[in-house]
N, C-alpha and C positions, 0 to 999 in steps of 0.2 A: 379474392373477390375485387380488391382494389384495382389490380392490373386490368381486369375486364372492363371496368368503367373507364379507365384511361385509354384502353384500346378503342373502345366505342367512341370516345371523344375525339381521338385522333382521326378515326375513320370519317366522322362527321365533318371535321375540319378540312380534310382532303377533298371530300365530296363537295363542300361549299366552294372551294377554290375552283374545282372543275366546272361547277355550274356557272361560275361568273366569267369564264373565259369566252372570248368572242373571236370568230375567224376574221382575219384581215385578208382581203383579196387584192392582188395587184395584177394589172394587165400590162403586157410589155410587147415591144416590137424589136426585131433583130434585122440587121442588114449585113450580108456577107461583104466584107471589104477586100477580099482576095480569094484566090483559088478558083476551082471550077464553078462555084456557085456565086461568083462575083456579081453583085447587084441584086441578088435574090433576097427578098424580104419575107418575113413571116411574123405572125403575132400569136400570142398565147396568154395564158393567165395561170396564176398559182395563188394559193392561200396558205396561211399558217395560223396557228392559235396565238392570240395576243398574250396569253399567259407565259409564252416563251421569252417575251421581251424582258431583258434584265431590269431590275428595279431602278437603276440609275439611268435607264434609257439608251444605253449603248454598250457594246461589247460583243464578244463572240458567243454564239450559241452552237453547240456541237451535239451530235447524236443522231440516232435513227428516228424515223417517224416525225420529222420536223414539218414536212410539207403535208398538209391535209388534202390538198387538191392540186393537180397539175394538168393542164390541157394545152398541148403545143405540138404542132406538126412542122417538121423541118425536112426538106428533101424527100418528102413522101413517107417519112417515118413519124408515126404518132406517139408522142410520149405522154404517159399518164403518171399518176402518183406512185405506182408500184413497179418494181422495187427500187430502181436506180435513183429516182428523185429523192428518196428518203435518206440518201447518203450525203445530201447537200449540207454545207455549213453556212449559216446565215451570219452576216456582219452588218 
């Protein structure tokens, strides 16, 4: 019976961390500096969950599902959050 109350407590702790996370959104612009798209510019945005930020404020964050939203069009191709964007490593 004791392990059940411990498991319930752990579950509540995990859920409280998830409830306190906030998405952080960045808007960006890119400009091709060479190649056939030289001079072409585009803008987009992405967001990620602030709970991914290391406690010391810096470092590598690796893994799938890091980007919660991506909206970017480059050379007529629209990129969204699925699935390639979730292979990104944030630093």
